[in-house]
C-alpha positions, -999 to +999 in steps of 0.1 A: -282+261+898-266+237+877-291+232+855-300+269+851-263+274+842-261+243+813-296+260+801-274+295+800-247+279+781-270+259+757-288+290+750-260+310+743-245+287+718-276+281+701-277+320+697-239+322+689-245+294+662-272+313+647-255+345+645-219+330+634-242+310+609-259+342+595-232+365+588-211+340+569-240+329+547-249+365+541-213+374+535-209+341+514-244+351+494-229+382+489-196+375+474-210+343+455-234+369+436-201+394+434-179+367+421-208+350+396-217+387+385-178+394+378-170+363+361-198+368+338-187+404+333-151+388+325-166+364+304-181+390+283-145+406+273-132+369+270-157+362+245-147+398+230-113+388+232-120+355+213-138+371+188-111+398+183-088+370+180-103+355+154-103+388+130-069+389+139-062+356+128-081+360+094-057+389+086-025+373+103-032+344+079-038+366+047-005+386+059+014+350+058-003+338+027+006+367+007+039+371+022+050+334+013+036+340-021+053+375-030+086+360-016+082+328-036+074+345-067+104+375-061+130+344-058+117+326-092+151+330-114+129+338-146+112+368-127+144+379-114+156+379-151+124+395-165+126+423-137+163+429-146+153+432-183+120+448-175+105+421-199+067+437-198+055+413-221+063+382-194+058+399-165+024+412-175+012+372-183+028+362-154+009+392-132-021+382-146-021+347-138-009+354-099-039+374-098-064+348-111-047+323-087-042+345-055-076+366-061-062+397-049-070+430-068-036+438-081-006+421-085+025+445-100+062+442-106+083+475-097+116+489-101+138+500-070+121+534-070+086+520-071+076+528-105+057+499-123+073+479-149+044+457-155+009+448-135-022+427-139-044+458-146-048+473-181-049+511-163-021+533-153-016+524-118+003+542-094+017+533-064+051+542-066+049+561-033+038+531-013+062+507-028+091+529-018+080+535+016+076+498+020+107+490+007+130+515+024+112+507+057+118+471+048+081+463+055+066+430+040+032+439+045+010+467+059-023+485+058-026+513+037-055+540+021-056+544-016-076+570-028-110+562-047-094+571-080-067+551-078-085+518-061-112+519-093-086+511-117-081+478-106-115+467-085-149+466-099-168+470-063-188+499-057-166+526-034-183+554-017-150+569-005-111+559-006-101+523-001-086+502+029-061+479+012-034+454+022-004+458+009+022+430+007+057+432-008+090+412-017+123+429-031+138+414-058+171+406-057+200+402-082+233+393-074+227+402-040+213+440-053+177+449-050+166+453-085+127+459-077+098+442-061+067+419-063+035+436-050+000+423-039-027+447-036-060+435-019-088+462-014-110+451+018-137+476+011-166+446+006-198+436+018-183+412+048-145+408+037-122+395+066-153+394+090-173+368+075-154+339+099-168+354+131-205+355+119-195+315+109-178+308+141-197+323+167-228+340+153-215+376+164-209+404+145-178+421+135-170+451+111-140+471+098-139+512+099-119+532+074-120+563+095-155+567+109-170+547+081-181+511+078-160+491+049-171+457+057-195+442+082-217+414+088-242+438+104-273+441+078-299+468+080-334+458+060-314+431+049-284+445+034-253+453+049-244+484+066-215+492+044-207+531+037-227+541+068-208+565+093-211+555+130-219+575+158-193+594+178-200+567+207-190+539+188-159+561+167-152+591+192-120+613+190-104+591+216-112+552+205-093+545+178-059+555+197-060+525+216-079+489+221-113+499+235-140+474+254-175+489+262-212+488+255-234+510+232-268+510+218-274+506+178-303+499+159-322+500+189-300+469+206-274+468+233-240+457+220-210+445+238-179+456+215-142+454+212-121+475+191-088+475+180-069+502+159-054+495+125-022+512+115-005+520+084+033+513+081+039+549+098+023+540+128-012+562+120-043+549+130-063+548+099-091+524+108-105+499+135-115+465+136-147+461+158-166+428+172-201+432+185-223+405+206-260+414+218-255+419+254-294+408+263-283+373+265-253+380+292-275+400+312-305+373+312-279+345+323-268+370+351-302+379+364-309+340+365-275+332+385-280+358+407-314+350+417-304+309+422-276+323+447-300+343+464-326+315+469-295+289+477-286+316+506-320+319+522-322+281+522-287+276+537-294+301+562-325+287+573-310+250+574-280+263+593-304+278+622-322+245+625-292+222+626-278+246+655-311+244+674-308+207+670-270+202+679-265+230+703-277+208+738-256+180+724-222+195+722-219+221+749-201+194+775-177+176+748-167+207+737-156+224+767-139+193+775-120+191+746-114+225+746-094+219+781-078+192+765-065+220+737-053+243+762-032+216+782-016+207+746-010+246+734+011+247+771+033+225+756+020+190+770+025+168+737+019+138+756-018+149+768-047+132+752-083+141+752-107+116+771-143+121+752-165+090+748-200+103+731-204+082+699-206+106+676-185+135+655-173+151+685-157+121+698-145+113+662-130+150+665-112+144+696-102+110+681-084+133+650-070+155+680-056+127+697-040+114+663-029+147+655-013+150+693+006+117+687+021+132+650+029+164+663+048+148+694+068+128+671+074+157+646+088+175+677+110+149+690+125+144+657+128+183+652+146+185+683+170+157+673+175+177+639+181+206+658+209+190+674+223+174+644+224+206+626+237+223+655+266+201+658+272+201+620+272+236+621+299+239+650+316+214+625+317+235+595+327+268+617+357+247+629+366+236+594+360+274+581+380+288+606+411+262+603+407+268+562+411+305+569+442+300+594+458+277+568+457+302+539+467+333+560+495+310+573+506+300+535+503+337+522+523+351+551+553+325+550+554+327+516+555+367+509+589+373+524+606+350+503+593+357+474+600+394+481+634+385+482+637+362+452+621+391+434+646+414+445+673+394+433+662+387+402+659+422+393+693+430+404+703+402+380+683+415+353+698+450+358+736+433+354+743+436+392+761+402+390+777+405+355+765+408+321+745+380+312+744+360+280+711+358+261+701+326+273+708+336+311+684+363+305+658+345+287+658+322+321+659+349+344+627+363+325+609+331+328+617+327+366+607+364+371+573+361+355+565+328+374+579+346+408+552+375+396+524+348+392+530+330+424+533+370+439+497+371+428+483+341+437+497+347+473+479+385+473+448+365+462+448+342+494+456+370+512+424+389+499+402+354+499+412+354+538+404+387+545+369+385+526+363+355+551+369+377+581+355+406+597+377+428+575+359+425+547+325+445+562+320+469+530+314+505+535+291+516+509+296+552+495+295+568+460+321+556+435+328+569+402+338+539+384+352+551+353+377+569+376+384+535+396+389+517+358+414+546+347+431+542+381+436+501+376+445+508+340+475+529+352+486+505+380+490+473+356+502+491+323+538+480+332+526+445+335+503+447+302+535+460+287+555+429+299+532+408+282+527+426+253+490+432+257+470+465+247+448+478+275+416+494+261+387+510+281+349+520+273+331+530+304+305+553+311+307+583+338+285+564+361+288+566+402+280+532+418+272+524+456+302+506+466+333+504+488+362+522+471+389+500+482+370+465+474+358+479+441+395+486+431+405+453+447+383+437+424+393+456+392+425+452+398+421+413+403+399+409+369+425+431+351+456+412+360+436+382+353+426+390+318+462+402+311+477+368+323+453+346+303+456+372+271+478+360+243+511+382+234+501+408+211+467+406+217+445+430+237+422+433+273+391+455+270+372+469+299+337+480+289+309+496+314+273+509+309+241+514+325+219+487+326+186+499+344+193+506+378+225+488+377+260+496+362+272+468+339+312+459+338+325+435+313+363+423+312+371+406+278+404+391+271+417+372+238+430+344+257+427+307+255+389+304+268+375+280+292+354+249+282+317+253+290+312+224+314+339+242+334+323+274+338+302+264+364+334+255+385+353+287+385+341+303+417+345+270+439+372+269+464+404+258+449+393+249+417+416+244+387+407+241+350+408+202+344+426+212+307+456+229+322+476+208+309+468+212+271+473+251+273+501+273+288+493+298+315+463+279+325+458+260+357+463+288+383+442+282+412+410+308+414+415+325+448+412+359+431+380+350+417+365+336+448+374+368+467+358+392+440+323+371+440+325+376+475+331+410+474+304+416+445+277+397+465+286+416+497+277+448+477+243+432+465+259+426+430+265+396+411+293+383+383+293+356+360+314+343+331+308+340+292+338+320+276+348+304+240+379+278+239+404+297+215+382+329+213+386+343+249+364+351+280+344+378+295+337+388+330+307+405+336+299+423+369+264+441+377+266+467+408+238+490+421+243+527+407+246+551+436+213+574+443 
């Protein structure tokens, strides 16, 4: 009975092994073939992208070359003087020499209206409309279409229709005023202008189209370039020129992989195309070869796996089951259990690996327990410290509030003359004391806010808050404080409803605006601005105070931080309890707050809050 049972296990293992091998091999074969096919297809487009990159680079280098030459020429003093004086004789020689040096079709000097002062052509050149447009729109170069009659004035190529040209222009300045321009015009209509690099680099084909007509190409038919030929609609259909396109088409009996990119003029109108082509047949042949090799490899792997499964099935049944029992014991949490398997083969190595893993897991488990205990102790200690800090701050704010209120009341009576008429010096001293009492009162309120933020009282109740109304309300509340400081308050807020707790948002606004007033120089201004930024509202509070050094900016939201340069500047050095409270409230609203500042220029507090939907 045992023998039969063992045989059943062996047969089942063999059957399962075969099934488990066949399925992955089939899946792997399918995935490999599909992946290889996709990679080859992707490689097609990658090659086309590379070719298009070479073609674009060819024109980009031309643009750079023309821009440098026109800009250099426009900045020559002799050119500026000649354009100002409209010295046709000098400009004629200069334009002719530039044309020879640059090998362009036309070099011209114009006035600000685009009228030709002098050019390298002996004919009457009419390009003023193009020049005016480029000068007006501040273009340095562009593709444009020239009528055939105009292009033939300074080009001896055979043109069968209009010409696609590169315009390059640089304004000529005299005493910071534009007095004219230097213009280069180069006609692209040629046998292989601009596309020869593709043929030289990759042996693939490239063409340039003006509309649906080939004006430059590497493709030949009967030994001649196919310049002037109309393209089939499959190549230049109504939708293709509007954007980039990748596809396959048949031309002259061959299938080509093609990549198209539109050519636009300075008005953004599509006037032509850059096209790169590569024969599809080499890709198909390579793809078929790879698929065939993968199929053979899959069949061979499947047969080999079945044979190996048959050989090893009888020898692995018992140790596998024993190892399984050890795994189950280990899984139940007995990390000290070890598998005792001695087969002298890979199963024993697997058991040894399992035992080694068990040792490592057991050690890691012990360390993890120890670390968890330490973390728990540290957490309890931190909670105690935080509680102590909160209680201390609460006690300080409570104990200071009552005497400060009393002091402030008596000071106000003194200011109003309740104790008799005051001398100017006494008034001055009382104002200093009064201002510092107010300053201390704000610190006490900030401490109170900080305690609230750290307690359960800070749970925000999110609703819609009209930020413009909230800012206006705060501006009204602090207006007297600003008047005392001789500070002007300005606001420019979009009418936006944000998601927030109105009380908490008002607390943040009041704190930020009061801080800005406190740190702003007398007879200056504080600006509160705000605008929509995506799905958020961006608030900015800007003062014209002393500013904060760059190295201090990262510290202003830290507990009990005080600027290290306070001894050098009046009214700086206050603890930052209010900013800490603001930061915690903003973060509770899923927002963010940060600071930008320049010493001697002022500080801007930025707040980003979600818009109410």
